[in-house]
Every structure is written in structure tokens, then in C-alpha cells.
Backbone as JSON Lines, residues from 0, in Angstrom:
{"i":0,"aa":"X","n":[-66.79,2.74,-29.78],"ca":[-65.66,2.32,-29.16],"c":[-65.91,1.8,-27.73]}
{"i":1,"aa":"X","n":[-65.31,0.59,-27.33],"ca":[-65.57,-0.02,-26.17],"c":[-64.27,-0.14,-25.33]}
{"i":2,"aa":"X","n":[-64.38,0.35,-24.06],"ca":[-63.22,0.26,-23.25],"c":[-63.63,-0.42,-21.91]}
{"i":3,"aa":"X","n":[-62.67,-1.3,-21.48],"ca":[-62.97,-2.2,-20.36],"c":[-61.85,-2.16,-19.29]}
{"i":4,"aa":"X","n":[-62.02,-2.23,-17.97],"ca":[-61.05,-2.25,-17.07],"c":[-61.22,-3.46,-16.14]}
{"i":5,"aa":"X","n":[-60.05,-3.98,-15.67],"ca":[-60.14,-5.2,-14.95],"c":[-60.27,-4.66,-13.49]}
{"i":6,"aa":"X","n":[-60.97,-5.56,-12.67],"ca":[-61.23,-5.17,-11.43],"c":[-60.08,-5.59,-10.44]}
{"i":7,"aa":"X","n":[-58.89,-6.07,-10.89],"ca":[-57.89,-6.55,-9.86],"c":[-56.93,-5.43,-9.79]}
{"i":8,"aa":"X","n":[-56.2,-5.53,-8.57],"ca":[-55.18,-4.58,-8.3],"c":[-53.76,-5.05,-8.47]}
{"i":9,"aa":"X","n":[-53.7,-6.26,-9.17],"ca":[-52.31,-6.87,-9.25],"c":[-51.49,-6.15,-10.37]}
{"i":10,"aa":"X","n":[-50.12,-6.25,-10.1],"ca":[-49.24,-5.55,-10.97],"c":[-49.0,-6.6,-12.23]}
{"i":11,"aa":"X","n":[-48.74,-6.12,-13.3],"ca":[-48.42,-6.85,-14.52],"c":[-47.27,-7.77,-14.18]}
{"i":12,"aa":"X","n":[-47.17,-9.03,-14.87],"ca":[-45.99,-9.76,-14.66],"c":[-44.74,-9.1,-15.08]}
{"i":13,"aa":"X","n":[-43.58,-9.46,-14.31],"ca":[-42.27,-8.91,-14.69],"c":[-41.57,-9.54,-15.65]}
{"i":14,"aa":"X","n":[-41.83,-9.24,-16.86],"ca":[-41.3,-10.0,-17.96],"c":[-40.1,-9.26,-18.72]}
{"i":15,"aa":"X","n":[-40.19,-7.92,-18.52],"ca":[-39.32,-7.19,-19.35],"c":[-38.2,-6.57,-18.38]}
{"i":16,"aa":"X","n":[-38.3,-6.49,-17.19],"ca":[-37.41,-5.92,-16.27],"c":[-38.15,-5.38,-15.03]}
{"i":17,"aa":"X","n":[-37.4,-4.77,-14.16],"ca":[-38.12,-4.3,-12.9],"c":[-38.94,-3.1,-13.28]}
{"i":18,"aa":"X","n":[-40.1,-3.07,-12.41],"ca":[-40.98,-1.95,-12.55],"c":[-40.31,-0.77,-12.05]}
{"i":19,"aa":"X","n":[-40.3,0.37,-12.77],"ca":[-39.8,1.67,-12.21],"c":[-40.29,2.02,-10.87]}
{"i":20,"aa":"X","n":[-39.37,2.7,-10.08],"ca":[-39.86,3.24,-8.78],"c":[-40.8,4.47,-8.99]}
{"i":21,"aa":"X","n":[-41.53,4.66,-8.03],"ca":[-42.48,5.77,-8.08],"c":[-41.64,7.03,-8.11]}
{"i":22,"aa":"X","n":[-42.08,8.01,-8.84],"ca":[-41.31,9.29,-8.96],"c":[-41.65,10.14,-7.79]}
{"i":23,"aa":"X","n":[-40.77,11.11,-7.61],"ca":[-41.02,12.08,-6.45],"c":[-41.98,13.07,-7.01]}
{"i":24,"aa":"X","n":[-42.56,13.64,-6.09],"ca":[-43.61,14.68,-6.44],"c":[-42.84,15.85,-7.11]}
{"i":25,"aa":"X","n":[-43.52,16.47,-8.16],"ca":[-42.93,17.48,-8.91],"c":[-42.14,17.1,-10.18]}
{"i":26,"aa":"X","n":[-41.84,15.81,-10.32],"ca":[-41.21,15.24,-11.54],"c":[-41.78,14.01,-12.04]}
{"i":27,"aa":"X","n":[-41.56,13.81,-13.2],"ca":[-42.11,12.5,-13.89],"c":[-41.07,11.6,-13.98]}
{"i":28,"aa":"X","n":[-39.75,11.89,-13.58],"ca":[-38.58,10.91,-13.63],"c":[-38.64,9.96,-12.53]}
{"i":29,"aa":"X","n":[-38.33,8.75,-12.74],"ca":[-38.33,7.86,-11.62],"c":[-37.15,8.13,-10.72]}
{"i":30,"aa":"X","n":[-37.23,7.79,-9.42],"ca":[-36.22,7.87,-8.43],"c":[-35.38,6.73,-8.64]}
{"i":31,"aa":"X","n":[-34.1,6.78,-8.94],"ca":[-33.21,5.77,-9.07],"c":[-32.28,5.66,-7.89]}
{"i":32,"aa":"X","n":[-32.23,4.37,-7.28],"ca":[-31.37,4.2,-6.1],"c":[-29.98,4.35,-6.48]}
{"i":33,"aa":"X","n":[-29.17,4.81,-5.58],"ca":[-27.63,5.01,-5.87],"c":[-27.03,3.53,-5.49]}
{"i":34,"aa":"X","n":[-26.64,2.86,-6.55],"ca":[-26.15,1.45,-6.55],"c":[-24.58,1.4,-6.54]}
{"i":35,"aa":"X","n":[-23.97,2.55,-6.74],"ca":[-22.45,2.61,-6.82],"c":[-21.85,2.35,-5.48]}
{"i":36,"aa":"X","n":[-20.69,1.63,-5.44],"ca":[-20.08,1.57,-4.1],"c":[-19.44,2.83,-3.72]}
{"i":37,"aa":"X","n":[-19.35,2.94,-2.32],"ca":[-18.77,4.2,-1.93],"c":[-17.3,4.38,-2.4]}
{"i":38,"aa":"X","n":[-16.83,5.56,-2.59],"ca":[-15.45,5.94,-3.01],"c":[-14.6,5.97,-1.89]}
{"i":39,"aa":"X","n":[-13.99,4.9,-1.41],"ca":[-13.09,4.89,-0.27],"c":[-11.63,5.32,-0.55]}
{"i":40,"aa":"X","n":[-11.38,5.61,-1.73],"ca":[-10.01,6.05,-2.0],"c":[-9.87,7.5,-1.86]}
{"i":41,"aa":"X","n":[-11.05,8.23,-1.79],"ca":[-10.91,9.79,-1.7],"c":[-10.37,10.32,-0.39]}
{"i":42,"aa":"X","n":[-10.52,9.51,0.65],"ca":[-10.01,10.06,1.98],"c":[-9.15,8.95,2.64]}
{"i":43,"aa":"X","n":[-7.9,9.44,3.03],"ca":[-6.95,8.53,3.69],"c":[-7.11,9.18,5.16]}
{"i":44,"aa":"X","n":[-7.11,8.13,6.11],"ca":[-7.13,8.57,7.52],"c":[-5.87,9.22,7.99]}
{"i":45,"aa":"X","n":[-6.18,10.2,8.75],"ca":[-4.83,11.03,9.13],"c":[-3.99,9.94,9.93]}
{"i":46,"aa":"X","n":[-2.73,10.21,9.69],"ca":[-1.61,9.45,10.36],"c":[-1.35,8.11,9.65]}
{"i":47,"aa":"X","n":[-1.96,7.93,8.7],"ca":[-1.86,6.64,7.84],"c":[-0.21,6.58,7.31]}
{"i":48,"aa":"X","n":[0.4,5.5,7.64],"ca":[1.74,5.21,7.18],"c":[2.01,5.7,5.74]}
{"i":49,"aa":"X","n":[2.94,6.51,5.44],"ca":[3.27,7.03,4.17],"c":[2.19,7.67,3.45]}
{"i":50,"aa":"X","n":[1.16,8.18,4.14],"ca":[-0.18,8.71,3.59],"c":[-0.82,7.76,2.76]}
{"i":51,"aa":"X","n":[-0.63,6.4,3.02],"ca":[-1.26,5.36,2.24],"c":[-0.6,5.02,0.97]}
{"i":52,"aa":"X","n":[0.49,5.55,0.69],"ca":[1.32,5.15,-0.61],"c":[2.75,4.76,-0.33]}
{"i":53,"aa":"X","n":[2.96,3.49,-0.23],"ca":[4.36,3.03,0.14],"c":[5.5,3.6,-0.71]}
{"i":54,"aa":"X","n":[5.12,4.07,-1.94],"ca":[6.05,4.63,-2.92],"c":[6.47,5.97,-2.57]}
{"i":55,"aa":"X","n":[5.89,6.57,-1.52],"ca":[6.29,7.79,-1.04],"c":[7.45,7.85,0.05]}
{"i":56,"aa":"X","n":[7.77,6.63,0.45],"ca":[8.71,6.35,1.51],"c":[10.1,6.84,1.18]}
{"i":57,"aa":"X","n":[10.48,6.61,-0.22],"ca":[11.89,6.98,-0.6],"c":[11.79,7.89,-1.79]}
{"i":58,"aa":"X","n":[12.76,8.71,-2.04],"ca":[12.81,9.53,-3.26],"c":[14.24,9.29,-3.87]}
{"i":59,"aa":"X","n":[14.44,9.73,-5.09],"ca":[15.67,9.5,-5.91],"c":[16.88,10.07,-5.13]}
{"i":60,"aa":"X","n":[16.87,11.01,-4.54],"ca":[18.08,11.54,-3.76],"c":[18.53,10.69,-2.66]}
{"i":61,"aa":"X","n":[17.48,9.91,-2.12],"ca":[17.84,8.91,-1.02],"c":[18.79,7.86,-1.37]}
{"i":62,"aa":"X","n":[18.57,7.36,-2.75],"ca":[19.5,6.36,-3.27],"c":[20.87,6.88,-3.61]}
{"i":63,"aa":"X","n":[20.97,8.05,-4.01],"ca":[22.28,8.67,-4.4],"c":[23.09,9.12,-3.26]}
{"i":64,"aa":"X","n":[22.52,8.96,-2.09],"ca":[23.27,9.34,-0.96],"c":[23.64,8.04,-0.04]}
{"i":65,"aa":"X","n":[23.36,6.9,-0.5],"ca":[23.53,5.67,0.26],"c":[24.45,4.74,-0.75]}
{"i":66,"aa":"X","n":[25.38,4.05,-0.03],"ca":[26.3,3.14,-0.72],"c":[25.66,1.65,-0.59]}
{"i":67,"aa":"X","n":[25.6,1.02,-1.73],"ca":[24.95,-0.27,-1.89],"c":[26.1,-1.31,-1.96]}
{"i":68,"aa":"X","n":[25.93,-2.3,-1.14],"ca":[26.82,-3.55,-1.18],"c":[28.22,-3.14,-1.16]}
{"i":69,"aa":"X","n":[28.51,-2.21,-0.46],"ca":[29.94,-1.62,-0.33],"c":[30.61,-1.12,-1.64]}
{"i":70,"aa":"X","n":[29.78,-0.98,-2.72],"ca":[30.26,-0.66,-4.02],"c":[30.21,0.77,-4.35]}
{"i":71,"aa":"X","n":[29.16,1.26,-4.51],"ca":[28.83,2.76,-4.94],"c":[27.38,3.09,-4.56]}
{"i":72,"aa":"X","n":[27.24,4.48,-4.69],"ca":[25.84,5.04,-4.49],"c":[24.9,4.49,-5.66]}
{"i":73,"aa":"X","n":[23.66,4.61,-5.36],"ca":[22.7,4.13,-6.26],"c":[21.96,5.22,-7.12]}
{"i":74,"aa":"X","n":[21.4,4.91,-8.26],"ca":[20.6,5.72,-9.07],"c":[19.36,5.11,-9.16]}
{"i":75,"aa":"X","n":[18.25,5.79,-8.83],"ca":[16.83,5.39,-9.01],"c":[16.49,5.35,-10.54]}
{"i":76,"aa":"X","n":[16.19,4.17,-11.09],"ca":[15.78,4.13,-12.51],"c":[14.25,4.12,-12.65]}
{"i":77,"aa":"X","n":[13.43,3.42,-11.74],"ca":[12.09,3.4,-11.75],"c":[11.58,2.81,-10.52]}
{"i":78,"aa":"X","n":[10.29,3.02,-10.27],"ca":[9.68,2.49,-9.13],"c":[8.22,2.07,-9.48]}
{"i":79,"aa":"X","n":[7.65,1.12,-8.78],"ca":[6.2,0.8,-9.04],"c":[5.63,0.23,-7.73]}
{"i":80,"aa":"X","n":[4.38,0.31,-7.72],"ca":[3.55,-0.39,-6.64],"c":[3.52,-1.78,-6.92]}
{"i":81,"aa":"X","n":[4.05,-2.65,-6.08],"ca":[3.97,-4.06,-6.3],"c":[2.84,-4.7,-5.68]}
{"i":82,"aa":"X","n":[2.21,-4.01,-4.81],"ca":[0.95,-4.57,-4.11],"c":[0.34,-3.21,-3.41]}
{"i":83,"aa":"X","n":[-0.65,-3.47,-2.74],"ca":[-1.45,-2.37,-2.07],"c":[-0.55,-1.72,-0.97]}
{"i":84,"aa":"X","n":[0.33,-2.58,-0.42],"ca":[1.29,-2.12,0.83],"c":[2.66,-2.17,0.43]}
{"i":85,"aa":"X","n":[3.14,-2.38,-0.85],"ca":[4.51,-2.73,-1.19],"c":[4.95,-1.87,-2.43]}
{"i":86,"aa":"X","n":[6.12,-1.3,-2.27],"ca":[6.64,-0.52,-3.39],"c":[8.07,-1.05,-3.73]}
{"i":87,"aa":"X","n":[8.25,-1.23,-5.02],"ca":[9.65,-1.7,-5.51],"c":[10.25,-0.55,-6.15]}
{"i":88,"aa":"X","n":[11.58,-0.33,-5.82],"ca":[12.41,0.69,-6.5],"c":[13.51,0.03,-7.11]}
{"i":89,"aa":"X","n":[13.68,0.2,-8.48],"ca":[14.69,-0.16,-9.19],"c":[15.92,0.7,-9.21]}
{"i":90,"aa":"X","n":[17.07,0.2,-8.87],"ca":[18.14,1.09,-8.77],"c":[19.34,0.43,-9.55]}
{"i":91,"aa":"X","n":[20.18,1.3,-9.91],"ca":[21.46,0.92,-10.72],"c":[22.63,1.46,-9.72]}
{"i":92,"aa":"X","n":[23.54,0.48,-9.52],"ca":[24.71,0.76,-8.81],"c":[25.88,0.22,-9.63]}
{"i":93,"aa":"X","n":[26.58,1.16,-10.05],"ca":[27.76,0.82,-11.03],"c":[27.04,0.24,-12.2]}
{"i":94,"aa":"X","n":[27.44,-1.05,-12.62],"ca":[26.77,-1.64,-13.72],"c":[25.67,-2.75,-13.27]}
{"i":95,"aa":"X","n":[25.37,-2.68,-12.03],"ca":[24.54,-3.83,-11.43],"c":[23.14,-3.02,-11.09]}
{"i":96,"aa":"X","n":[22.18,-4.02,-11.48],"ca":[20.74,-3.51,-10.97],"c":[20.28,-4.24,-9.75]}
{"i":97,"aa":"X","n":[19.66,-3.51,-8.9],"ca":[19.1,-4.04,-7.74],"c":[17.7,-3.69,-7.54]}
{"i":98,"aa":"X","n":[17.02,-4.19,-6.61],"ca":[15.56,-3.78,-6.35],"c":[15.5,-3.58,-4.84]}
{"i":99,"aa":"X","n":[15.17,-2.41,-4.41],"ca":[14.88,-2.06,-2.99],"c":[13.37,-2.2,-2.85]}
{"i":100,"aa":"X","n":[12.91,-2.73,-1.7],"ca":[11.49,-3.0,-1.5],"c":[11.08,-2.28,-0.12]}
{"i":101,"aa":"X","n":[10.09,-1.6,-0.15],"ca":[9.55,-0.87,1.05],"c":[8.06,-1.57,1.24]}
{"i":102,"aa":"X","n":[7.79,-2.1,2.36],"ca":[6.55,-2.73,2.53],"c":[5.99,-2.45,3.98]}
{"i":103,"aa":"X","n":[4.79,-2.13,4.05],"ca":[4.05,-1.95,5.25],"c":[4.06,-3.28,5.96]}
{"i":104,"aa":"X","n":[4.37,-3.38,7.27],"ca":[4.54,-4.59,7.98],"c":[3.5,-4.66,9.18]}
{"i":105,"aa":"X","n":[3.37,-5.73,9.75],"ca":[2.43,-6.04,10.79],"c":[3.19,-6.08,12.09]}
{"i":106,"aa":"X","n":[2.44,-5.9,13.25],"ca":[3.19,-6.07,14.57],"c":[3.79,-7.5,14.5]}
{"i":107,"aa":"X","n":[3.04,-8.55,14.16],"ca":[3.53,-9.89,14.25],"c":[4.84,-10.03,13.46]}
{"i":108,"aa":"X","n":[4.85,-9.4,12.24],"ca":[6.13,-9.48,11.5],"c":[7.26,-8.82,12.2]}
{"i":109,"aa":"X","n":[6.95,-7.85,13.0],"ca":[8.07,-7.3,13.66],"c":[8.51,-8.22,14.95]}
{"i":110,"aa":"X","n":[7.49,-8.68,15.56],"ca":[7.7,-9.59,16.76],"c":[8.46,-10.86,16.25]}
{"i":111,"aa":"X","n":[8.0,-11.42,15.12],"ca":[8.41,-12.8,14.67],"c":[8.86,-12.67,13.24]}
{"i":112,"aa":"X","n":[10.05,-12.09,12.91],"ca":[10.51,-11.76,11.63],"c":[11.03,-13.04,10.89]}
{"i":113,"aa":"X","n":[11.43,-14.17,11.6],"ca":[12.02,-15.28,11.09],"c":[11.47,-16.47,11.48]}
{"i":114,"aa":"X","n":[11.59,-17.68,10.71],"ca":[11.1,-18.84,11.16],"c":[12.16,-19.78,11.37]}
{"i":115,"aa":"X","n":[13.52,-19.38,11.16],"ca":[14.66,-20.23,11.4],"c":[15.48,-19.69,12.5]}
{"i":116,"aa":"X","n":[16.58,-20.18,12.68],"ca":[17.43,-19.68,13.86],"c":[18.34,-18.61,13.45]}
{"i":117,"aa":"X","n":[17.95,-17.73,12.5],"ca":[18.74,-16.56,12.03],"c":[18.79,-15.55,13.17]}
{"i":118,"aa":"X","n":[20.0,-14.94,13.26],"ca":[20.09,-13.89,14.36],"c":[19.23,-12.72,13.98]}
{"i":119,"aa":"X","n":[18.78,-11.95,14.86],"ca":[17.85,-10.72,14.82],"c":[18.8,-9.61,15.34]}
{"i":120,"aa":"X","n":[19.08,-8.69,14.54],"ca":[19.82,-7.54,14.99],"c":[18.85,-6.49,15.41]}
{"i":121,"aa":"X","n":[19.2,-5.71,16.55],"ca":[18.28,-4.75,17.16],"c":[18.94,-3.31,16.97]}
{"i":122,"aa":"X","n":[18.12,-2.46,16.56],"ca":[18.68,-0.97,16.3],"c":[17.84,0.01,17.11]}
{"i":123,"aa":"X","n":[18.47,0.76,17.92],"ca":[17.63,1.7,18.68],"c":[17.67,3.16,18.13]}
{"i":124,"aa":"X","n":[18.42,3.33,16.91],"ca":[18.52,4.6,16.38],"c":[17.56,4.8,15.3]}
{"i":125,"aa":"X","n":[16.71,3.83,14.99],"ca":[15.68,4.0,13.8],"c":[14.32,3.85,14.46]}
{"i":126,"aa":"X","n":[13.45,4.99,14.19],"ca":[12.05,4.99,14.56],"c":[12.01,4.86,16.13]}
{"i":127,"aa":"X","n":[10.85,4.16,16.51],"ca":[10.68,3.93,17.99],"c":[11.72,2.77,18.31]}
{"i":128,"aa":"X","n":[11.79,1.82,17.46],"ca":[12.79,0.67,17.54],"c":[12.76,-0.05,16.18]}
{"i":129,"aa":"X","n":[13.85,-0.81,15.88],"ca":[13.94,-1.46,14.74],"c":[14.7,-2.81,14.94]}
{"i":130,"aa":"X","n":[14.52,-3.68,14.01],"ca":[15.24,-4.87,13.94],"c":[15.67,-5.12,12.42]}
{"i":131,"aa":"X","n":[16.73,-5.94,12.44],"ca":[17.29,-6.33,11.08],"c":[17.41,-7.87,10.9]}
{"i":132,"aa":"X","n":[17.22,-8.28,9.72],"ca":[17.3,-9.71,9.58],"c":[17.86,-10.08,8.04]}
{"i":133,"aa":"X","n":[18.86,-10.98,8.08],"ca":[19.31,-11.31,6.65],"c":[18.24,-12.28,6.05]}
{"i":134,"aa":"X","n":[17.98,-11.99,4.8],"ca":[16.99,-12.71,4.0],"c":[17.87,-13.37,2.98]}
{"i":135,"aa":"X","n":[18.47,-14.58,3.22],"ca":[19.37,-15.17,2.39],"c":[20.76,-14.62,2.41]}
{"i":136,"aa":"X","n":[21.47,-14.82,1.31],"ca":[22.81,-14.37,1.15],"c":[22.99,-12.91,0.6]}
{"i":137,"aa":"X","n":[21.89,-12.58,-0.02],"ca":[22.03,-11.22,-0.83],"c":[20.86,-10.29,-0.54]}
{"i":138,"aa":"X","n":[20.16,-10.43,0.63],"ca":[19.21,-9.43,0.95],"c":[19.13,-9.25,2.56]}
{"i":139,"aa":"X","n":[18.9,-8.02,2.86],"ca":[18.8,-7.76,4.25],"c":[17.5,-6.78,4.37]}
{"i":140,"aa":"X","n":[16.71,-7.14,5.45],"ca":[15.55,-6.43,5.79],"c":[15.66,-5.76,7.19]}
{"i":141,"aa":"X","n":[15.41,-4.46,7.1],"ca":[15.14,-3.66,8.48],"c":[13.72,-3.46,8.59]}
{"i":142,"aa":"X","n":[13.11,-3.89,9.72],"ca":[11.7,-3.61,10.06],"c":[11.62,-2.62,11.13]}
{"i":143,"aa":"X","n":[10.95,-1.55,10.96],"ca":[10.91,-0.42,11.92],"c":[9.47,-0.27,12.44]}
{"i":144,"aa":"X","n":[9.52,0.05,13.75],"ca":[8.3,0.41,14.5],"c":[8.38,1.93,14.6]}
{"i":145,"aa":"X","n":[7.3,2.71,14.12],"ca":[7.14,4.05,14.28],"c":[5.73,4.27,14.96]}
{"i":146,"aa":"X","n":[5.46,5.5,15.34],"ca":[4.28,5.81,16.17],"c":[2.84,5.35,15.42]}
{"i":147,"aa":"X","n":[3.01,5.37,14.13],"ca":[1.79,5.05,13.27],"c":[1.75,3.71,12.47]}
{"i":148,"aa":"X","n":[2.82,2.72,12.85],"ca":[2.77,1.47,12.25],"c":[4.13,0.84,12.16]}
{"i":149,"aa":"X","n":[4.25,-0.06,11.27],"ca":[5.46,-0.88,11.02],"c":[5.73,-0.8,9.51]}
{"i":150,"aa":"X","n":[7.03,-0.86,9.21],"ca":[7.28,-1.06,7.73],"c":[8.68,-1.67,7.71]}
{"i":151,"aa":"X","n":[8.92,-2.34,6.5],"ca":[10.18,-2.92,6.34],"c":[10.96,-2.38,5.07]}
{"i":152,"aa":"X","n":[12.23,-2.35,5.09],"ca":[13.0,-1.85,3.88],"c":[13.95,-3.05,3.56]}
{"i":153,"aa":"X","n":[13.92,-3.61,2.48],"ca":[14.7,-4.72,2.0],"c":[15.79,-4.25,0.81]}
{"i":154,"aa":"X","n":[17.04,-4.27,1.09],"ca":[18.1,-4.13,0.18],"c":[19.09,-5.14,0.1]}
{"i":155,"aa":"X","n":[20.25,-4.98,-0.8],"ca":[21.18,-5.98,-0.97],"c":[22.08,-6.19,0.39]}
{"i":156,"aa":"X","n":[22.14,-5.22,1.21],"ca":[22.96,-5.28,2.38],"c":[22.42,-4.52,3.58]}
{"i":157,"aa":"X","n":[23.16,-4.83,4.82],"ca":[22.58,-4.31,5.95],"c":[22.76,-2.76,6.05]}
{"i":158,"aa":"X","n":[23.91,-2.23,5.64],"ca":[24.18,-0.84,5.77],"c":[23.27,0.02,4.89]}
{"i":159,"aa":"X","n":[22.92,-0.36,3.61],"ca":[21.98,0.45,2.75],"c":[20.61,0.21,3.36]}
{"i":160,"aa":"X","n":[20.2,-0.88,3.92],"ca":[18.87,-1.14,4.43],"c":[18.72,-0.16,5.61]}
{"i":161,"aa":"X","n":[19.75,-0.01,6.58],"ca":[19.55,0.71,7.72],"c":[19.47,2.32,7.3]}
{"i":162,"aa":"X","n":[20.4,2.59,6.28],"ca":[20.32,4.06,5.83],"c":[18.98,4.48,5.14]}
{"i":163,"aa":"X","n":[18.58,3.57,4.3],"ca":[17.16,3.96,3.67],"c":[16.1,3.81,4.75]}
{"i":164,"aa":"X","n":[16.05,2.89,5.59],"ca":[15.02,2.85,6.68],"c":[14.98,4.21,7.44]}
{"i":165,"aa":"X","n":[16.2,4.61,7.63],"ca":[16.33,5.99,8.48],"c":[15.72,7.14,7.58]}
{"i":166,"aa":"X","n":[15.89,7.06,6.3],"ca":[15.3,8.04,5.43],"c":[13.73,7.93,5.38]}
{"i":167,"aa":"X","n":[13.26,6.67,5.31],"ca":[11.76,6.38,5.27],"c":[11.16,6.79,6.55]}
{"i":168,"aa":"X","n":[11.8,6.53,7.69],"ca":[11.29,7.1,9.01],"c":[10.85,8.48,8.88]}
{"i":169,"aa":"X","n":[11.56,9.35,8.26],"ca":[11.33,10.74,8.23],"c":[9.88,11.05,7.47]}
{"i":170,"aa":"X","n":[9.54,10.16,6.59],"ca":[8.36,10.26,5.75],"c":[7.0,9.4,6.26]}
{"i":171,"aa":"X","n":[7.35,8.65,7.21],"ca":[6.41,7.69,7.68],"c":[5.22,8.4,8.41]}
């Protein structure tokens, strides 16, 4: 039987895949690098608005204690995360369905809430300070500044928006 060795130190061509990494001493298994992205959802920074979940801003009893559009109190039928920083609450008032939206806001949205000549209402009894703006004929938004950020509550009318914003301030 004849055995021969090549005198070169070159690695064989990479035709099948990457050459495995050298194993650690004491094992024959290759050392595999950790290629998974870090899990950033496991830890929420302390003081994050609504603990990072805008759907925790309001609960069912909040809607049953507020009168909507001057008609009646509401009943929460469902809620869902509409975006990373926005929650939509579906409510029923009498025979009419409405959607209440809670959204994390920016300082710029608080300072410049409108692009037209709409009047801006100011409220000193909500959070550190709050403003209110009509959004068309059938929506009203209250934007609140609290110690850890800004958020807005949009409902069918001013009174319900103010009342629900007050409830959300407690959970911000």
C-alpha cells in the first residue's frame, strides 16, 4: 500500500460550505458562534410609558364609567395593538360602535398638534399638562404630557377624551 502527503499547507477549496471552527479543548464538537439577534423584548426600561404596552392604558371599567357623545356609557367589546405604540379599543355605546385610540406621542406632536388654524384647548388638570384638538367633526384628541413621556387619547367627543385621558394618566 502506498500513501503520499502533499507538502503544502493550503486549506482545501470551499465547495461544500464553511470549514468548521476549531473545537475547544476537551471536546470534539465545533464551537458555533451565536448568530441569533439579542432578545430586546425581554426587558422594558423602567419608567417606560404604559410599561411598553399602550393597550394597558385603559381597561373595560374605564369605558363603562364614561359617557360618549353625550349619549350613554360605553362597553368594551375588543381591543388590539394597531402598531408598536398604538392601541385601538372597540366600544359599543347604545347601538353605535366607536373606536377609541391611545397612542404614544412625541414632544413635537404635543407642541405642534395641528397644521391648520384649529383652536387648541389647554387643560391643567390632566398629567403635567394637556392639550385638546378637534380631529374633524367626529373625533377629539387629548394629548397629555406626563413625567415619562407623551400620549394621546382620541374619542368621538371632548368630554370622553378628557375623561379617558385622566384614567390613562393613572397608568402611564
